C-alpha positions in Angstrom: 0.0 0.0 0.0 1.4 3.4 -1.1 0.2 7.0 -0.9 0.8 9.2 -4.0 0.7 13.0 -3.8 -0.1 14.2 -7.3 0.1 18.0 -7.5 1.9 18.8 -10.8 1.5 22.6 -10.5 2.1 22.8 -6.7 5.1 22.1 -4.6 4.1 19.2 -2.3 7.4 19.0 -0.4 6.0 20.5 2.9 2.9 18.3 2.8 5.1 15.2 2.2 7.4 16.3 5.1 4.4 16.6 7.5 3.1 13.2 6.5 6.5 11.6 7.0 6.8 13.3 10.4 3.4 11.9 11.4 4.2 8.4 10.2 7.6 7.6 8.7 6.4 4.1 7.8 4.0 5.3 5.1 5.2 4.5 1.6 4.8 8.0 0.3 5.5 9.0 -3.3 5.5 12.3 -5.0 4.3 12.7 -8.6 5.9 12.0 -11.1 7.8 9.3 -9.2 5.3 6.5 -9.1 7.5 3.5 -8.4 5.4 0.4 -8.9 1.9 1.8 -9.8 0.2 -1.4 -8.6 1.3 -0.5 -5.0 -0.5 2.8 -5.0 -3.9 2.6 -3.3 -4.5 6.2 -2.2 -3.9 9.5 -4.1 -3.9 13.1 -2.7 -4.5 15.2 -5.8 -4.7 18.7 -7.0 -5.1 19.0 -10.8 -3.7 15.6 -11.4 -2.3 14.7 -14.8 -4.7 13.5 -17.4 -5.1 9.7 -17.3 -3.1 9.3 -14.1 -5.8 7.1 -12.4 -5.8 4.6 -15.3 -2.2 3.8 -14.4 -3.1 2.7 -10.8 -4.8 -0.7 -10.9 -5.3 -1.0 -7.2 -6.5 2.5 -6.5 -9.0 2.5 -3.6 -9.5 6.2 -2.8 -8.7 9.7 -4.1 -8.8 12.9 -2.0 -8.8 16.4 -3.4 -6.4 18.8 -1.8 -8.7 21.6 -2.7 -12.1 22.7 -1.5 -14.2 20.8 -4.0 -14.3 17.4 -5.8 -16.0 18.4 -9.0 -13.0 17.8 -11.2 -12.5 14.4 -9.6 -16.1 13.4 -10.0 -16.0 14.3 -13.7 -12.7 12.5 -14.2 -13.6 9.4 -16.3 -10.2 7.9 -15.7 -11.1 7.2 -12.0 -12.4 3.6 -12.0 -15.9 2.8 -10.7 -15.9 2.0 -7.0 -13.0 4.3 -6.1 -13.9 6.5 -3.1 -13.6 10.2 -3.8 -13.3 12.7 -1.0 -11.7 16.0 0.1 -9.7 17.2 3.0 -11.5 19.5 5.3 -10.4 21.3 8.4 -10.3 24.6 10.2 -7.4 26.0 8.2 -9.0 25.2 4.8 -12.4 26.5 6.1 -10.8 29.7 7.2 -9.0 30.1 3.9 -12.1 29.5 1.9 -14.1 32.0 4.1 -11.4 34.7 3.7 -11.5 34.2 -0.1 -15.3 34.3 -0.4 -15.6 37.3 1.9 -12.8 39.1 -0.1 -14.6 38.5 -3.4 -18.0 39.6 -2.1 -16.7 42.7 -0.3 -14.7 43.7 -3.4 -17.8 43.5 -5.5 -20.0 45.2 -2.9 -17.5 48.1 -2.3 -16.8 48.3 -6.1 -13.1 48.0 -5.4 -12.1 47.4 -9.1 -13.5 50.9 -9.9 -11.6 52.5 -7.1 -8.4 50.8 -8.2 -8.9 52.0 -11.8 -9.6 55.6 -10.6 -6.5 55.5 -8.4 -4.4 54.5 -11.4 -5.8 57.4 -13.4 -5.4 59.8 -10.4 -9.2 60.4 -10.2 -11.3 61.0 -7.2 -14.7 59.5 -7.7 -16.4 58.8 -4.4 -18.9 55.9 -4.3 -21.4 55.2 -1.5 -21.3 51.5 -0.8 -24.9 51.0 0.3 -26.1 48.2 2.6 -24.3 44.8 2.5 -25.9 42.4 0.1 -27.6 39.2 1.2 -25.2 36.3 0.9 -26.5 32.8 -0.1 -24.3 29.8 0.6 -24.9 26.4 -1.1 -23.6 24.0 1.5 -23.6 24.5 5.2 -20.9 22.0 6.2 -17.6 23.0 7.8 -16.6 25.5 5.1 -20.1 26.9 4.6 -20.5 27.5 8.3 -17.1 29.2 8.6 -18.0 31.5 5.7 -21.5 32.2 7.1 -19.9 33.2 10.5 -17.4 35.5 8.7 -20.2 37.2 6.8 -22.5 37.5 9.8 -19.6 39.1 11.8 -19.4 41.8 9.1 -23.2 42.4 9.3 -24.2 40.6 6.1 -27.6 38.9 5.9 -26.8 35.2 5.3 -28.9 32.4 4.0 -27.7 28.8 3.6 -28.8 25.7 1.9 -28.0 22.2 3.1 -28.7 19.5 0.5 -28.9 16.9 3.3 -31.3 19.1 5.4 -28.9 18.7 8.4 -27.6 22.3 8.4 -26.9 24.2 11.6 -29.6 26.0 13.5 -30.3 29.6 12.4 
């Protein structure tokens, strides 16, 4: 049994170091060094190379190193029966909340216009208005963290839980 980290456009050295510190007995491989592909049963992936999963005859599970699994679900090279998941945790949830808040606040405050005006040395004041209502599709760990960040800033927040088991409120 071996674990492969497949992140062609990301440096995975720190992640590999942390895993090895946690358990030095893990047979850990970093893309593109596969060794014997039949020994790989688990892949941590971020934008894996096309067709990678077809090379792994004993693959049992793939986990996305990003927030979503859409690209993995749509990857036809992952054999039927292979479990697909994603990593989640407080750091990833906080990072996602910060990103989502930044994008919404940028749009609400019309920051691109201010940046353009600054480049042209123009003063063009804009009143921001009330914060928009934010809708979140998914109220799991990341959705809850994003909802809390928006609520702290005074945004009205609505969430949808596909399972119906979302948090109170």
